[in-house]
Biopython code that builds the backbone (N, CA, C, O; Angstrom):
import numpy as np
from Bio.PDB.StructureBuilder import StructureBuilder

atoms = [
    (1, "MET", "N", (-2.914, -38.918, -27.914)),
    (1, "MET", "CA", (-3.144, -37.857, -27.136)),
    (1, "MET", "C", (-4.290, -37.504, -26.360)),
    (1, "MET", "O", (-5.478, -37.629, -26.654)),
    (2, "HIS", "N", (-3.780, -37.059, -25.361)),
    (2, "HIS", "CA", (-4.872, -36.716, -24.212)),
    (2, "HIS", "C", (-5.426, -35.439, -24.030)),
    (2, "HIS", "O", (-4.898, -34.390, -24.399)),
    (3, "LYS", "N", (-6.530, -35.554, -23.437)),
    (3, "LYS", "CA", (-6.944, -34.351, -23.272)),
    (3, "LYS", "C", (-6.828, -33.505, -22.208)),
    (3, "LYS", "O", (-6.818, -33.910, -21.046)),
    (4, "THR", "N", (-6.712, -31.998, -22.620)),
    (4, "THR", "CA", (-6.107, -31.410, -21.290)),
    (4, "THR", "C", (-7.477, -29.961, -21.127)),
    (4, "THR", "O", (-8.290, -29.659, -22.001)),
    (5, "ASP", "N", (-7.349, -29.400, -19.929)),
    (5, "ASP", "CA", (-8.019, -28.200, -19.658)),
    (5, "ASP", "C", (-7.902, -27.339, -20.289)),
    (5, "ASP", "O", (-8.878, -26.594, -20.380)),
    (6, "ALA", "N", (-6.418, -26.934, -21.187)),
    (6, "ALA", "CA", (-5.929, -25.670, -21.742)),
    (6, "ALA", "C", (-6.894, -25.475, -22.952)),
    (6, "ALA", "O", (-7.237, -26.288, -23.810)),
    (7, "LYS", "N", (-7.193, -24.320, -22.798)),
    (7, "LYS", "CA", (-8.302, -23.432, -23.901)),
    (7, "LYS", "C", (-7.317, -23.030, -25.105)),
    (7, "LYS", "O", (-6.213, -22.493, -25.021)),
    (8, "PRO", "N", (-7.979, -23.415, -26.176)),
    (8, "PRO", "CA", (-7.237, -22.923, -27.546)),
    (8, "PRO", "C", (-7.027, -21.520, -27.540)),
    (8, "PRO", "O", (-7.710, -20.836, -26.779)),
    (9, "PHE", "N", (-6.261, -21.041, -28.208)),
    (9, "PHE", "CA", (-5.533, -19.523, -28.783)),
    (9, "PHE", "C", (-6.565, -19.102, -29.240)),
    (9, "PHE", "O", (-7.389, -19.942, -29.602)),
    (10, "ALA", "N", (-6.868, -17.749, -29.376)),
    (10, "ALA", "CA", (-7.710, -17.032, -30.050)),
    (10, "ALA", "C", (-7.441, -15.695, -30.403)),
    (10, "ALA", "O", (-6.671, -15.012, -29.728)),
    (11, "VAL", "N", (-8.139, -15.171, -31.628)),
    (11, "VAL", "CA", (-7.523, -13.781, -32.001)),
    (11, "VAL", "C", (-8.565, -12.964, -31.321)),
    (11, "VAL", "O", (-9.780, -13.122, -31.209)),
    (12, "VAL", "N", (-7.766, -12.071, -30.907)),
    (12, "VAL", "CA", (-8.732, -11.009, -29.914)),
    (12, "VAL", "C", (-8.620, -9.630, -30.458)),
    (12, "VAL", "O", (-7.460, -9.225, -30.370)),
    (13, "PRO", "N", (-9.469, -8.744, -31.010)),
    (13, "PRO", "CA", (-9.645, -7.605, -31.073)),
    (13, "PRO", "C", (-8.735, -6.851, -30.186)),
    (13, "PRO", "O", (-8.841, -7.152, -28.997)),
    (14, "LEU", "N", (-7.728, -5.797, -30.527)),
    (14, "LEU", "CA", (-6.920, -4.981, -29.946)),
    (14, "LEU", "C", (-7.798, -4.181, -28.722)),
    (14, "LEU", "O", (-7.529, -4.356, -27.534)),
    (15, "SER", "N", (-8.606, -3.512, -29.068)),
    (15, "SER", "CA", (-9.616, -2.783, -28.032)),
    (15, "SER", "C", (-10.282, -3.753, -27.204)),
    (15, "SER", "O", (-10.908, -3.132, -26.344)),
    (16, "GLU", "N", (-10.419, -4.901, -27.083)),
    (16, "GLU", "CA", (-10.724, -5.710, -26.374)),
    (16, "GLU", "C", (-9.657, -6.090, -25.403)),
    (16, "GLU", "O", (-9.873, -5.956, -24.199)),
    (17, "PHE", "N", (-8.219, -6.679, -25.959)),
    (17, "PHE", "CA", (-7.366, -6.594, -25.141)),
    (17, "PHE", "C", (-6.780, -5.578, -23.989)),
    (17, "PHE", "O", (-6.181, -5.715, -22.922)),
    (18, "LEU", "N", (-7.189, -4.670, -24.645)),
    (18, "LEU", "CA", (-6.967, -3.267, -23.801)),
    (18, "LEU", "C", (-7.636, -3.205, -22.730)),
    (18, "LEU", "O", (-7.196, -2.910, -21.619)),
    (19, "THR", "N", (-8.367, -3.388, -22.921)),
    (19, "THR", "CA", (-9.891, -2.867, -21.849)),
    (19, "THR", "C", (-10.043, -4.558, -20.815)),
    (19, "THR", "O", (-10.994, -4.684, -20.043)),
    (20, "ARG", "N", (-9.451, -5.199, -20.904)),
    (20, "ARG", "CA", (-9.869, -6.589, -20.281)),
    (20, "ARG", "C", (-9.279, -6.518, -18.818)),
    (20, "ARG", "O", (-8.202, -5.951, -18.633)),
    (21, "PRO", "N", (-9.935, -7.054, -17.846)),
    (21, "PRO", "CA", (-10.117, -6.897, -16.621)),
    (21, "PRO", "C", (-8.456, -7.290, -16.159)),
    (21, "PRO", "O", (-7.613, -7.793, -16.903)),
    (22, "PHE", "N", (-8.252, -6.844, -14.514)),
    (22, "PHE", "CA", (-6.922, -7.353, -14.138)),
    (22, "PHE", "C", (-7.627, -8.836, -13.426)),
    (22, "PHE", "O", (-8.720, -9.021, -12.891)),
    (23, "PRO", "N", (-6.522, -9.713, -13.681)),
    (23, "PRO", "CA", (-7.202, -11.048, -12.991)),
    (23, "PRO", "C", (-7.057, -10.915, -11.679)),
    (23, "PRO", "O", (-6.341, -10.106, -11.089)),
    (24, "ALA", "N", (-8.058, -12.082, -11.047)),
    (24, "ALA", "CA", (-8.162, -11.982, -9.655)),
    (24, "ALA", "C", (-7.364, -12.429, -8.961)),
    (24, "ALA", "O", (-6.659, -13.325, -9.424)),
    (25, "LEU", "N", (-7.163, -11.995, -7.607)),
    (25, "LEU", "CA", (-5.874, -12.193, -6.560)),
    (25, "LEU", "C", (-5.267, -13.483, -7.019)),
    (25, "LEU", "O", (-4.104, -13.413, -7.415)),
    (26, "GLU", "N", (-5.927, -14.774, -7.035)),
    (26, "GLU", "CA", (-5.082, -15.835, -7.003)),
    (26, "GLU", "C", (-4.145, -15.917, -8.254)),
    (26, "GLU", "O", (-3.022, -16.421, -8.275)),
    (27, "ASP", "N", (-4.843, -15.304, -9.337)),
    (27, "ASP", "CA", (-4.432, -15.407, -10.635)),
    (27, "ASP", "C", (-2.766, -14.944, -10.449)),
    (27, "ASP", "O", (-1.921, -15.268, -11.284)),
    (28, "PHE", "N", (-2.525, -14.337, -9.525)),
    (28, "PHE", "CA", (-0.928, -13.683, -9.652)),
    (28, "PHE", "C", (-0.159, -13.768, -8.415)),
    (28, "PHE", "O", (0.594, -12.921, -7.934)),
    (29, "GLY", "N", (-0.439, -14.824, -8.016)),
    (29, "GLY", "CA", (-0.124, -15.476, -6.538)),
    (29, "GLY", "C", (-0.239, -14.707, -5.292)),
    (29, "GLY", "O", (0.791, -14.695, -4.617)),
    (30, "GLY", "N", (-1.186, -14.102, -4.855)),
    (30, "GLY", "CA", (-1.466, -13.213, -4.251)),
    (30, "GLY", "C", (-1.076, -11.756, -4.681)),
    (30, "GLY", "O", (-1.626, -10.923, -3.960)),
    (31, "TRP", "N", (-0.468, -11.348, -5.425)),
    (31, "TRP", "CA", (-0.422, -9.669, -5.926)),
    (31, "TRP", "C", (-1.904, -9.272, -6.310)),
    (31, "TRP", "O", (-2.658, -10.200, -6.604)),
    (32, "ARG", "N", (-2.350, -8.088, -6.333)),
    (32, "ARG", "CA", (-3.066, -7.118, -6.836)),
    (32, "ARG", "C", (-2.758, -6.052, -7.013)),
    (32, "ARG", "O", (-2.185, -5.436, -6.114)),
    (33, "LEU", "N", (-3.068, -5.388, -8.395)),
    (33, "LEU", "CA", (-2.703, -3.896, -8.805)),
    (33, "LEU", "C", (-3.875, -2.870, -7.961)),
    (33, "LEU", "O", (-5.105, -2.870, -7.926)),
    (34, "ASP", "N", (-3.039, -2.203, -7.457)),
    (34, "ASP", "CA", (-3.936, -0.775, -6.448)),
    (34, "ASP", "C", (-3.595, 0.006, -7.393)),
    (34, "ASP", "O", (-2.438, 0.376, -7.596)),
    (35, "ARG", "N", (-4.728, 0.370, -8.152)),
    (35, "ARG", "CA", (-4.662, 1.404, -9.110)),
    (35, "ARG", "C", (-4.746, 2.622, -8.715)),
    (35, "ARG", "O", (-4.358, 3.553, -9.420)),
    (36, "ARG", "N", (-5.203, 2.762, -7.671)),
    (36, "ARG", "CA", (-5.020, 4.493, -6.716)),
    (36, "ARG", "C", (-3.505, 4.596, -6.625)),
    (36, "ARG", "O", (-2.989, 5.611, -7.093)),
    (37, "THR", "N", (-2.903, 3.870, -6.197)),
    (37, "THR", "CA", (-1.233, 4.252, -5.932)),
    (37, "THR", "C", (-0.142, 3.653, -6.826)),
    (37, "THR", "O", (1.057, 3.899, -6.697)),
    (38, "LEU", "N", (-0.708, 2.802, -7.793)),
    (38, "LEU", "CA", (-0.173, 2.042, -8.678)),
    (38, "LEU", "C", (0.965, 1.321, -8.153)),
    (38, "LEU", "O", (2.136, 1.432, -8.515)),
    (39, "CYS", "N", (0.291, 0.265, -6.896)),
    (39, "CYS", "CA", (1.458, -0.636, -6.269)),
    (39, "CYS", "C", (0.742, -2.038, -6.944)),
    (39, "CYS", "O", (-0.429, -2.236, -7.267)),
    (40, "LEU", "N", (1.901, -2.890, -7.016)),
    (40, "LEU", "CA", (1.308, -4.228, -6.954)),
    (40, "LEU", "C", (1.700, -4.473, -5.612)),
    (40, "LEU", "O", (2.808, -4.277, -5.112)),
    (41, "VAL", "N", (0.041, -5.199, -4.757)),
    (41, "VAL", "CA", (0.369, -5.376, -3.229)),
    (41, "VAL", "C", (0.146, -6.758, -3.225)),
    (41, "VAL", "O", (-0.529, -7.360, -4.060)),
    (42, "LEU", "N", (0.835, -7.339, -2.087)),
    (42, "LEU", "CA", (0.824, -8.881, -2.147)),
    (42, "LEU", "C", (0.194, -9.250, -0.654)),
    (42, "LEU", "O", (0.700, -9.009, 0.442)),
    (43, "TYR", "N", (-0.954, -9.848, -0.922)),
    (43, "TYR", "CA", (-1.545, -10.241, 0.446)),
    (43, "TYR", "C", (-1.441, -11.743, 0.750)),
    (43, "TYR", "O", (-0.982, -12.552, -0.057)),
    (44, "ASP", "N", (-1.799, -11.988, 1.702)),
    (44, "ASP", "CA", (-1.453, -13.488, 2.151)),
    (44, "ASP", "C", (-2.981, -14.289, 1.943)),
    (44, "ASP", "O", (-3.890, -13.666, 1.394)),
    (45, "GLU", "N", (-3.164, -15.484, 2.343)),
    (45, "GLU", "CA", (-4.439, -15.924, 2.016)),
    (45, "GLU", "C", (-5.503, -15.405, 2.814)),
    (45, "GLU", "O", (-6.641, -15.595, 2.386)),
    (46, "ARG", "N", (-5.364, -14.797, 3.871)),
    (46, "ARG", "CA", (-5.938, -14.432, 5.008)),
    (46, "ARG", "C", (-6.807, -12.957, 4.135)),
    (46, "ARG", "O", (-7.898, -12.468, 4.429)),
    (47, "GLY", "N", (-6.034, -12.624, 3.233)),
    (47, "GLY", "CA", (-6.153, -11.174, 2.572)),
    (47, "GLY", "C", (-5.196, -10.042, 3.634)),
    (47, "GLY", "O", (-5.480, -8.853, 3.493)),
    (48, "ARG", "N", (-4.407, -10.293, 4.375)),
    (48, "ARG", "CA", (-3.602, -9.520, 4.980)),
    (48, "ARG", "C", (-2.372, -8.823, 3.916)),
    (48, "ARG", "O", (-1.870, -9.476, 3.002)),
    (49, "TRP", "N", (-1.958, -7.220, 4.258)),
    (49, "TRP", "CA", (-0.726, -6.760, 3.707)),
    (49, "TRP", "C", (0.428, -7.265, 3.942)),
    (49, "TRP", "O", (0.826, -7.095, 5.094)),
    (50, "ILE", "N", (1.168, -7.881, 3.180)),
    (50, "ILE", "CA", (2.425, -8.660, 3.293)),
    (50, "ILE", "C", (3.387, -7.475, 2.618)),
    (50, "ILE", "O", (4.196, -6.895, 3.342)),
    (51, "TYR", "N", (3.267, -7.135, 1.193)),
    (51, "TYR", "CA", (4.550, -6.147, 0.873)),
    (51, "TYR", "C", (3.828, -5.451, -0.191)),
    (51, "TYR", "O", (2.618, -5.438, -0.418)),
    (52, "GLU", "N", (4.793, -4.872, -0.804)),
    (52, "GLU", "CA", (4.098, -3.868, -2.363)),
    (52, "GLU", "C", (5.357, -3.205, -3.117)),
    (52, "GLU", "O", (6.393, -2.783, -2.605)),
    (53, "VAL", "N", (4.968, -3.231, -4.527)),
    (53, "VAL", "CA", (5.993, -2.948, -5.388)),
    (53, "VAL", "C", (5.304, -1.805, -6.023)),
    (53, "VAL", "O", (4.211, -1.764, -6.588)),
    (54, "ASP", "N", (6.256, -0.813, -5.787)),
    (54, "ASP", "CA", (5.555, 0.543, -6.671)),
    (54, "ASP", "C", (5.743, 0.337, -8.157)),
    (54, "ASP", "O", (6.907, 0.487, -8.529)),
    (55, "ILE", "N", (4.800, 0.005, -9.157)),
    (55, "ILE", "CA", (5.283, -0.165, -10.264)),
    (55, "ILE", "C", (5.331, 0.968, -10.967)),
    (55, "ILE", "O", (5.497, 0.787, -12.173)),
    (56, "GLU", "N", (5.242, 2.060, -10.621)),
    (56, "GLU", "CA", (5.367, 3.568, -10.728)),
    (56, "GLU", "C", (6.746, 4.045, -11.263)),
    (56, "GLU", "O", (7.046, 5.019, -11.953)),
    (57, "ASP", "N", (7.786, 2.639, -10.503)),
    (57, "ASP", "CA", (8.990, 3.074, -10.721)),
    (57, "ASP", "C", (9.750, 2.227, -11.238)),
    (57, "ASP", "O", (10.932, 1.992, -10.986)),
    (58, "CYS", "N", (8.691, 1.511, -12.369)),
    (58, "CYS", "CA", (9.509, 0.374, -13.335)),
    (58, "CYS", "C", (9.161, 1.153, -14.783)),
    (58, "CYS", "O", (8.245, 0.984, -15.588)),
    (59, "ARG", "N", (10.141, 1.951, -14.759)),
    (59, "ARG", "CA", (9.804, 2.527, -15.961)),
    (59, "ARG", "C", (11.105, 2.315, -16.870)),
    (59, "ARG", "O", (11.184, 2.814, -17.992)),
    (60, "THR", "N", (12.306, 1.393, -16.195)),
    (60, "THR", "CA", (13.116, 0.691, -17.201)),
    (60, "THR", "C", (13.248, -0.630, -17.137)),
    (60, "THR", "O", (12.518, -1.065, -16.246)),
    (61, "SER", "N", (13.855, -1.475, -17.681)),
    (61, "SER", "CA", (14.299, -2.982, -17.481)),
    (61, "SER", "C", (14.895, -3.080, -16.118)),
    (61, "SER", "O", (14.531, -3.664, -15.098)),
    (62, "ALA", "N", (15.807, -2.416, -16.375)),
    (62, "ALA", "CA", (16.638, -2.285, -14.978)),
    (62, "ALA", "C", (15.686, -2.229, -13.431)),
    (62, "ALA", "O", (15.761, -2.946, -12.433)),
    (63, "ALA", "N", (14.909, -1.203, -13.711)),
    (63, "ALA", "CA", (14.420, -1.016, -12.290)),
    (63, "ALA", "C", (13.146, -2.082, -12.317)),
    (63, "ALA", "O", (12.620, -2.346, -11.236)),
    (64, "VAL", "N", (12.665, -2.669, -13.466)),
    (64, "VAL", "CA", (11.582, -4.008, -12.986)),
    (64, "VAL", "C", (12.362, -5.138, -12.394)),
    (64, "VAL", "O", (11.827, -5.795, -11.502)),
    (65, "LEU", "N", (13.858, -5.506, -12.891)),
    (65, "LEU", "CA", (14.688, -6.263, -12.458)),
    (65, "LEU", "C", (15.004, -6.217, -10.941)),
    (65, "LEU", "O", (15.130, -7.142, -10.139)),
    (66, "ASP", "N", (15.096, -4.854, -10.775)),
    (66, "ASP", "CA", (15.970, -4.437, -9.330)),
    (66, "ASP", "C", (14.400, -4.598, -8.197)),
    (66, "ASP", "O", (14.504, -4.833, -6.993)),
    (67, "TRP", "N", (13.272, -4.442, -8.796)),
    (67, "TRP", "CA", (12.044, -5.181, -7.865)),
    (67, "TRP", "C", (11.840, -6.488, -8.036)),
    (67, "TRP", "O", (11.165, -7.077, -7.192)),
    (68, "ILE", "N", (12.302, -7.102, -8.999)),
    (68, "ILE", "CA", (12.245, -8.557, -8.725)),
    (68, "ILE", "C", (13.140, -9.374, -7.696)),
    (68, "ILE", "O", (12.729, -10.213, -6.895)),
    (69, "CYS", "N", (14.404, -8.968, -7.879)),
    (69, "CYS", "CA", (15.580, -9.481, -7.326)),
    (69, "CYS", "C", (14.906, -8.646, -5.725)),
    (69, "CYS", "O", (14.645, -9.531, -4.910)),
    (70, "GLN", "N", (14.643, -7.423, -5.245)),
    (70, "GLN", "CA", (14.389, -7.147, -3.834)),
    (70, "GLN", "C", (13.535, -8.205, -3.494)),
    (70, "GLN", "O", (13.888, -9.017, -2.639)),
    (71, "VAL", "N", (12.471, -8.290, -4.054)),
    (71, "VAL", "CA", (11.430, -9.454, -3.505)),
    (71, "VAL", "C", (12.097, -11.001, -3.484)),
    (71, "VAL", "O", (11.848, -11.732, -2.525)),
    (72, "ALA", "N", (13.017, -11.499, -4.664)),
    (72, "ALA", "CA", (13.697, -12.808, -4.284)),
    (72, "ALA", "C", (14.312, -12.527, -2.961)),
    (72, "ALA", "O", (14.036, -13.399, -2.138)),
    (73, "GLY", "N", (14.981, -11.674, -2.561)),
    (73, "GLY", "CA", (15.829, -12.255, -1.290)),
    (73, "GLY", "C", (14.937, -12.059, 0.464)),
    (73, "GLY", "O", (15.262, -12.222, 1.640)),
    (74, "LYS", "N", (14.140, -11.780, -0.025)),
    (74, "LYS", "CA", (13.004, -11.721, 1.132)),
    (74, "LYS", "C", (12.916, -13.134, 1.487)),
    (74, "LYS", "O", (12.950, -13.983, 0.596)),
    (75, "THR", "N", (12.807, -13.448, 2.685)),
    (75, "THR", "CA", (12.900, -14.812, 3.501)),
    (75, "THR", "C", (11.221, -15.276, 3.193)),
    (75, "THR", "O", (10.920, -16.465, 3.293)),
    (76, "TRP", "N", (10.156, -14.222, 2.808)),
    (76, "TRP", "CA", (9.025, -15.033, 3.119)),
    (76, "TRP", "C", (8.884, -15.183, 1.516)),
    (76, "TRP", "O", (7.797, -15.690, 1.237)),
    (77, "ALA", "N", (9.634, -14.900, 0.441)),
    (77, "ALA", "CA", (9.343, -14.881, -0.978)),
    (77, "ALA", "C", (9.274, -16.083, -1.611)),
    (77, "ALA", "O", (10.114, -16.238, -2.497)),
    (78, "THR", "N", (8.361, -17.162, -1.376)),
    (78, "THR", "CA", (8.473, -18.282, -1.812)),
    (78, "THR", "C", (7.987, -18.306, -3.637)),
    (78, "THR", "O", (7.147, -17.520, -4.073)),
    (79, "ASP", "N", (8.719, -19.386, -4.547)),
    (79, "ASP", "CA", (8.665, -19.294, -5.829)),
    (79, "ASP", "C", (7.248, -18.870, -6.230)),
    (79, "ASP", "O", (7.302, -18.014, -7.113)),
    (80, "LYS", "N", (5.962, -19.196, -5.862)),
    (80, "LYS", "CA", (4.813, -18.888, -6.181)),
    (80, "LYS", "C", (4.764, -17.465, -6.269)),
    (80, "LYS", "O", (4.652, -16.798, -7.298)),
    (81, "ILE", "N", (4.871, -17.007, -4.929)),
    (81, "ILE", "CA", (5.102, -15.449, -4.736)),
    (81, "ILE", "C", (6.043, -14.784, -5.930)),
    (81, "ILE", "O", (5.542, -13.959, -6.694)),
    (82, "LEU", "N", (7.014, -15.064, -6.017)),
    (82, "LEU", "CA", (8.182, -14.625, -7.297)),
    (82, "LEU", "C", (7.355, -14.817, -8.775)),
    (82, "LEU", "O", (7.191, -14.050, -9.724)),
    (83, "ALA", "N", (6.949, -16.109, -8.527)),
    (83, "ALA", "CA", (6.317, -16.099, -9.955)),
    (83, "ALA", "C", (5.264, -15.032, -10.403)),
    (83, "ALA", "O", (5.167, -14.239, -11.339)),
    (84, "GLY", "N", (4.385, -15.435, -9.108)),
    (84, "GLY", "CA", (3.044, -13.990, -9.326)),
    (84, "GLY", "C", (3.595, -12.697, -9.499)),
    (84, "GLY", "O", (2.943, -11.912, -10.188)),
    (85, "LEU", "N", (4.948, -12.224, -8.882)),
    (85, "LEU", "CA", (5.058, -11.032, -9.319)),
    (85, "LEU", "C", (5.410, -10.600, -10.843)),
    (85, "LEU", "O", (5.174, -9.593, -11.511)),
    (86, "VAL", "N", (6.055, -11.772, -11.076)),
    (86, "VAL", "CA", (6.653, -11.759, -12.777)),
    (86, "VAL", "C", (5.605, -11.770, -13.301)),
    (86, "VAL", "O", (5.562, -10.872, -14.142)),
    (87, "HIS", "N", (4.461, -12.486, -13.232)),
    (87, "HIS", "CA", (3.243, -12.513, -14.125)),
    (87, "HIS", "C", (2.810, -11.147, -14.001)),
    (87, "HIS", "O", (2.641, -10.637, -15.109)),
    (88, "ALA", "N", (2.579, -10.406, -13.068)),
    (88, "ALA", "CA", (1.938, -9.234, -12.510)),
    (88, "ALA", "C", (2.693, -8.096, -13.558)),
    (88, "ALA", "O", (2.318, -7.301, -14.419)),
    (89, "LEU", "N", (3.629, -8.403, -13.113)),
    (89, "LEU", "CA", (4.388, -7.031, -13.998)),
    (89, "LEU", "C", (4.421, -7.270, -15.633)),
    (89, "LEU", "O", (4.511, -6.339, -16.434)),
    (90, "ASP", "N", (4.341, -8.539, -15.969)),
    (90, "ASP", "CA", (4.346, -8.473, -17.362)),
    (90, "ASP", "C", (2.967, -8.372, -17.564)),
    (90, "ASP", "O", (2.641, -7.932, -18.667)),
    (91, "TYR", "N", (2.079, -8.664, -16.793)),
    (91, "TYR", "CA", (0.538, -8.198, -17.366)),
    (91, "TYR", "C", (0.463, -6.843, -17.596)),
    (91, "TYR", "O", (-0.013, -6.310, -18.599)),
    (92, "CYS", "N", (1.011, -6.234, -16.513)),
    (92, "CYS", "CA", (0.655, -4.427, -16.442)),
    (92, "CYS", "C", (1.510, -3.842, -17.339)),
    (92, "CYS", "O", (0.988, -3.057, -18.131)),
    (93, "LEU", "N", (2.624, -4.014, -17.413)),
    (93, "LEU", "CA", (3.710, -3.525, -18.218)),
    (93, "LEU", "C", (4.235, -3.633, -19.509)),
    (93, "LEU", "O", (4.686, -2.769, -20.261)),
    (94, "ASP", "N", (4.040, -5.360, -19.692)),
    (94, "ASP", "CA", (4.171, -5.862, -20.955)),
    (94, "ASP", "C", (5.902, -5.420, -21.623)),
    (94, "ASP", "O", (6.163, -4.841, -22.677)),
    (95, "PRO", "N", (6.820, -5.926, -20.603)),
    (95, "PRO", "CA", (8.133, -5.231, -20.812)),
    (95, "PRO", "C", (8.923, -5.756, -21.906)),
    (95, "PRO", "O", (10.006, -5.347, -22.326)),
    (96, "GLN", "N", (8.142, -6.820, -22.339)),
    (96, "GLN", "CA", (9.174, -7.237, -23.526)),
    (96, "GLN", "C", (8.883, -6.159, -24.783)),
    (96, "GLN", "O", (9.722, -5.793, -25.606)),
    (97, "ALA", "N", (7.834, -5.851, -24.732)),
    (97, "ALA", "CA", (7.355, -4.818, -26.048)),
    (97, "ALA", "C", (7.530, -3.145, -25.511)),
    (97, "ALA", "O", (7.657, -2.224, -26.318)),
    (98, "THR", "N", (7.514, -2.979, -24.259)),
    (98, "THR", "CA", (7.733, -1.699, -24.070)),
    (98, "THR", "C", (9.000, -1.184, -23.274)),
    (98, "THR", "O", (9.101, 0.002, -22.958)),
    (99, "LEU", "N", (9.783, -1.955, -23.022)),
    (99, "LEU", "CA", (10.908, -1.902, -21.622)),
    (99, "LEU", "C", (12.074, -2.147, -22.410)),
    (99, "LEU", "O", (12.931, -1.312, -22.699)),
    (100, "CYS", "N", (12.035, -3.749, -22.844)),
    (100, "CYS", "CA", (13.822, -4.444, -23.587)),
    (100, "CYS", "C", (13.246, -5.408, -24.392)),
    (100, "CYS", "O", (13.144, -6.610, -24.146)),
    (101, "SER", "N", (12.730, -4.565, -25.754)),
    (101, "SER", "CA", (12.464, -5.728, -26.939)),
    (101, "SER", "C", (13.946, -6.287, -27.574)),
    (101, "SER", "O", (14.745, -5.385, -27.828)),
    (102, "SER", "N", (14.244, -7.207, -27.760)),
    (102, "SER", "CA", (15.290, -7.730, -28.733)),
    (102, "SER", "C", (16.249, -7.502, -28.182)),
    (102, "SER", "O", (17.233, -7.117, -28.813)),
    (103, "GLY", "N", (16.288, -7.713, -26.407)),
    (103, "GLY", "CA", (17.370, -7.273, -25.447)),
    (103, "GLY", "C", (17.976, -5.831, -25.410)),
    (103, "GLY", "O", (19.084, -5.636, -24.911)),
    (104, "ARG", "N", (17.345, -4.988, -25.863)),
    (104, "ARG", "CA", (17.853, -3.158, -25.839)),
    (104, "ARG", "C", (16.756, -2.946, -25.167)),
    (104, "ARG", "O", (15.592, -3.345, -25.170)),
    (105, "GLU", "N", (17.574, -2.046, -24.454)),
    (105, "GLU", "CA", (16.629, -0.966, -23.410)),
    (105, "GLU", "C", (15.661, 0.001, -24.283)),
    (105, "GLU", "O", (16.047, 0.811, -25.127)),
    (106, "ARG", "N", (14.645, -0.196, -23.992)),
    (106, "ARG", "CA", (13.641, 0.737, -24.728)),
    (106, "ARG", "C", (12.730, 1.840, -23.530)),
    (106, "ARG", "O", (11.888, 2.660, -23.897)),
    (107, "GLY", "N", (13.146, 1.606, -22.057)),
    (107, "GLY", "CA", (12.429, 2.836, -21.184)),
    (107, "GLY", "C", (12.741, 4.062, -21.526)),
    (107, "GLY", "O", (13.304, 4.380, -22.573)),
    (108, "GLY", "N", (12.410, 4.745, -20.710)),
    (108, "GLY", "CA", (11.350, 4.659, -20.414)),
    (108, "GLY", "C", (9.821, 5.172, -20.273)),
    (108, "GLY", "O", (9.420, 6.262, -20.681)),
    (109, "ILE", "N", (9.009, 4.149, -19.594)),
    (109, "ILE", "CA", (7.758, 4.162, -19.871)),
    (109, "ILE", "C", (6.915, 4.848, -19.008)),
    (109, "ILE", "O", (7.144, 4.589, -17.827)),
    (110, "ASN", "N", (5.713, 5.904, -19.272)),
    (110, "ASN", "CA", (5.180, 6.397, -18.575)),
    (110, "ASN", "C", (4.043, 5.328, -17.825)),
    (110, "ASN", "O", (2.921, 5.253, -18.325)),
    (111, "VAL", "N", (4.282, 4.753, -16.972)),
    (111, "VAL", "CA", (3.569, 3.715, -16.271)),
    (111, "VAL", "C", (2.086, 4.147, -15.922)),
    (111, "VAL", "O", (1.208, 3.299, -16.085)),
    (112, "ARG", "N", (1.758, 5.346, -15.475)),
    (112, "ARG", "CA", (0.676, 6.130, -14.684)),
    (112, "ARG", "C", (-0.019, 6.346, -16.301)),
    (112, "ARG", "O", (-1.221, 6.124, -16.447)),
    (113, "ALA", "N", (0.535, 6.636, -17.066)),
    (113, "ALA", "CA", (-0.607, 6.414, -18.464)),
    (113, "ALA", "C", (-1.198, 5.626, -18.846)),
    (113, "ALA", "O", (-2.415, 5.576, -19.019)),
    (114, "ARG", "N", (0.131, 4.377, -19.167)),
    (114, "ARG", "CA", (-0.374, 2.944, -19.576)),
    (114, "ARG", "C", (-1.446, 2.228, -18.967)),
    (114, "ARG", "O", (-2.356, 1.653, -19.565)),
    (115, "ILE", "N", (-1.240, 2.317, -17.501)),
    (115, "ILE", "CA", (-2.516, 2.098, -16.602)),
    (115, "ILE", "C", (-3.583, 2.634, -16.769)),
    (115, "ILE", "O", (-4.628, 1.983, -16.791)),
    (116, "ARG", "N", (-3.524, 4.297, -16.963)),
    (116, "ARG", "CA", (-5.001, 4.988, -17.268)),
    (116, "ARG", "C", (-5.725, 4.526, -18.458)),
    (116, "ARG", "O", (-6.951, 4.421, -18.470)),
    (117, "ARG", "N", (-5.028, 4.270, -19.385)),
    (117, "ARG", "CA", (-5.153, 3.763, -20.655)),
    (117, "ARG", "C", (-6.143, 2.647, -20.832)),
    (117, "ARG", "O", (-6.877, 2.424, -21.795)),
    (118, "GLY", "N", (-5.981, 1.836, -19.436)),
    (118, "GLY", "CA", (-6.747, 0.500, -19.303)),
    (118, "GLY", "C", (-6.370, -0.363, -19.743)),
    (118, "GLY", "O", (-7.129, -1.195, -20.240)),
    (119, "VAL", "N", (-4.816, -0.531, -19.732)),
    (119, "VAL", "CA", (-4.105, -1.663, -20.482)),
    (119, "VAL", "C", (-4.338, -2.914, -19.020)),
    (119, "VAL", "O", (-4.468, -4.112, -19.274)),
    (120, "ALA", "N", (-4.354, -2.470, -17.787)),
    (120, "ALA", "CA", (-4.624, -3.356, -16.644)),
    (120, "ALA", "C", (-5.472, -2.967, -15.594)),
    (120, "ALA", "O", (-5.250, -2.789, -14.397)),
    (121, "GLU", "N", (-6.652, -2.855, -16.387)),
    (121, "GLU", "CA", (-7.651, -2.151, -15.243)),
    (121, "GLU", "C", (-8.425, -3.389, -14.648)),
    (121, "GLU", "O", (-9.262, -3.226, -13.760)),
]
sb = StructureBuilder()
sb.init_structure("model")
sb.init_model(0)
sb.init_chain("A")
sb.init_seg("    ")
for serial, (resi, resn, name, xyz) in enumerate(atoms, 1):
    if name == "N":
        sb.init_residue(resn, " ", resi, " ")
    sb.init_atom(name, np.array(xyz, "f"), 0.0, 1.0, " ", f" {name:<3s}", serial, name[0])
structure = sb.get_structure()
């Protein structure tokens, strides 16, 4: 057995989970949540704007998939950028619980209310 840098799993109270801070810019491959506009904004390594995804449009699983495919079709969309978007959408929307659990559509959700509640502060 070899040592890794992985942190062990821990039980976290729901109140702490719901108010956790949004991870730093580099945690999502350049994507950052703009709480004012409810957009996931992509910045390059110099902090310049590249693209944005309006997550308020992501009320259904089909809408989330559409945004992922839109970004995937861009010439600048690297695997890191696309993976970052998927992780950011998962963090903000928790789509398996709110949109498509057990493979069935559960939308539409009120994204503004979800963000306002502090899920992705």
